[in-house]
C-alpha positions as CSV (number, residue, x, y, z in Angstrom):
1,M,95.0,183.5,-23.7
2,N,92.0,182.0,-25.0
3,R,90.5,178.3,-23.9
4,F,88.6,176.7,-27.0
5,P,85.8,176.4,-27.4
6,L,84.6,180.0,-27.6
7,R,81.3,181.9,-27.3
8,P,78.7,181.7,-28.7
9,F,78.3,178.3,-27.4
10,T,76.0,175.7,-29.2
11,A,74.5,172.8,-27.1
12,D,77.5,170.9,-28.3
13,T,80.4,173.4,-27.8
14,A,78.9,174.3,-24.2
15,A,78.8,170.5,-23.4
16,Q,82.2,170.3,-24.8
17,K,83.4,173.2,-22.5
18,V,81.7,171.5,-19.4
19,R,83.5,168.3,-20.1
20,M,86.8,169.9,-20.6
21,A,86.3,171.2,-17.0
22,E,85.1,168.2,-15.6
23,D,88.3,166.1,-17.0
24,A,90.7,168.7,-15.5
25,W,89.0,168.8,-12.1
26,N,89.4,164.8,-12.3
27,T,93.1,164.9,-12.7
28,R,93.0,166.2,-9.1
29,D,95.8,168.4,-10.4
30,P,95.4,172.0,-9.2
31,A,97.6,173.6,-11.8
32,R,95.5,171.9,-14.8
33,V,92.4,172.8,-12.9
34,A,93.5,176.7,-12.3
35,M,94.2,177.3,-16.1
36,A,90.7,177.3,-16.6
37,Y,89.9,180.4,-13.9
38,T,90.7,183.9,-13.9
39,P,93.1,184.8,-10.7
40,D,89.8,186.5,-9.0
41,S,87.2,183.8,-9.9
42,R,84.7,182.9,-7.4
43,W,83.1,179.6,-7.2
44,R,81.7,176.7,-5.5
45,I,81.8,172.9,-6.9
46,F,80.7,170.5,-9.5
47,A,78.4,167.3,-8.7
48,Y,80.8,164.8,-7.2
49,E,80.9,161.7,-4.7
50,W,83.0,161.7,-1.7
51,R,83.9,160.0,1.4
52,D,84.8,161.3,4.7
53,A,87.6,160.1,7.2
54,S,85.4,157.4,8.7
55,G,84.6,156.0,5.2
56,H,80.8,157.4,4.9
57,W,79.9,158.2,1.1
58,F,78.6,161.4,0.1
59,R,77.1,162.9,-3.2
60,S,77.3,166.9,-3.4
61,Y,75.1,168.3,-6.4
62,G,73.4,171.2,-6.8
63,D,72.9,174.2,-9.6
64,E,76.0,176.2,-10.9
65,N,76.2,179.6,-13.2
66,W,79.3,180.3,-15.0
67,E,80.9,183.6,-16.2
68,F,83.6,183.8,-18.1
69,D,85.9,187.0,-18.8
70,E,87.0,188.3,-22.5
71,N,90.0,185.7,-22.6
72,R,87.3,183.0,-21.9
73,L,88.6,182.1,-18.6
74,M,86.1,181.4,-16.0
75,R,85.8,184.3,-13.8
76,F,82.7,184.3,-11.4
77,R,81.2,180.6,-10.7
78,I,78.4,180.5,-8.2
79,A,76.7,177.2,-7.1
80,S,73.9,175.9,-4.4
81,I,75.3,172.8,-3.2
82,N,73.6,170.1,-1.2
83,D,75.8,167.0,0.8
84,L,73.4,164.0,0.3
85,P,74.7,160.9,2.7
86,I,74.8,157.8,0.4
87,E,75.3,154.4,0.7
88,E,78.5,153.0,-1.0
89,S,76.1,150.5,-3.1
90,E,74.0,154.2,-4.3
91,R,77.5,155.4,-6.0
92,K,77.0,156.4,-9.5
93,Y,80.6,157.1,-10.3
94,H,82.5,154.1,-11.0
95,W,85.7,154.7,-12.6
96,P,89.4,154.9,-11.6
97,L,91.3,158.3,-10.8
98,G,91.4,160.5,-13.9
99,R,89.2,161.4,-16.9
100,R,85.6,159.9,-16.7
101,P,85.8,157.2,-19.7
102,D,83.8,158.1,-22.6
103,D,81.8,155.2,-22.5
104,H,80.8,156.2,-18.7
105,P,77.0,157.9,-18.1
106,S,77.1,161.7,-18.2
107,L,76.1,163.6,-15.3
108,S,72.7,164.2,-17.2
109,E,72.6,160.1,-17.9
110,L,72.9,159.6,-14.4
111,G,70.0,162.1,-13.3
112,L,72.2,164.6,-12.0
C-alpha cells in the first residue's frame, strides 16, 4: 500500500510527508500512527513536550533520519534525542489534543 506523497520528494512534498506523520502522532491513536510504518521499523521520537507524573515539563528534541520501503512505509527511523527540563511558561506547543492548527508555528518557526 502506497502512502502519498511518493519519492522523489521536493521540499514541499517532504514537508507534507513530515506533517502527515506529525498529524498521525498528534491523534494519539496507535492504529493510525502504525499505518505509516513497516512492521519491522526501528525508530525513536519527534520533538515534543511532555510532563512527568509530578507535573514537571520537559521538551524532547533531536535529529532524525527516516528510511522508507518500496511501498513508501517507514522502515527505519533513528534519532538522537535530548530531554530538556522546562518551565510551563517556556512551552512552545499550545493547542488542544489533536492536529496542530495550520496557523500555529511549525517546528522550524519555533526554532526546533
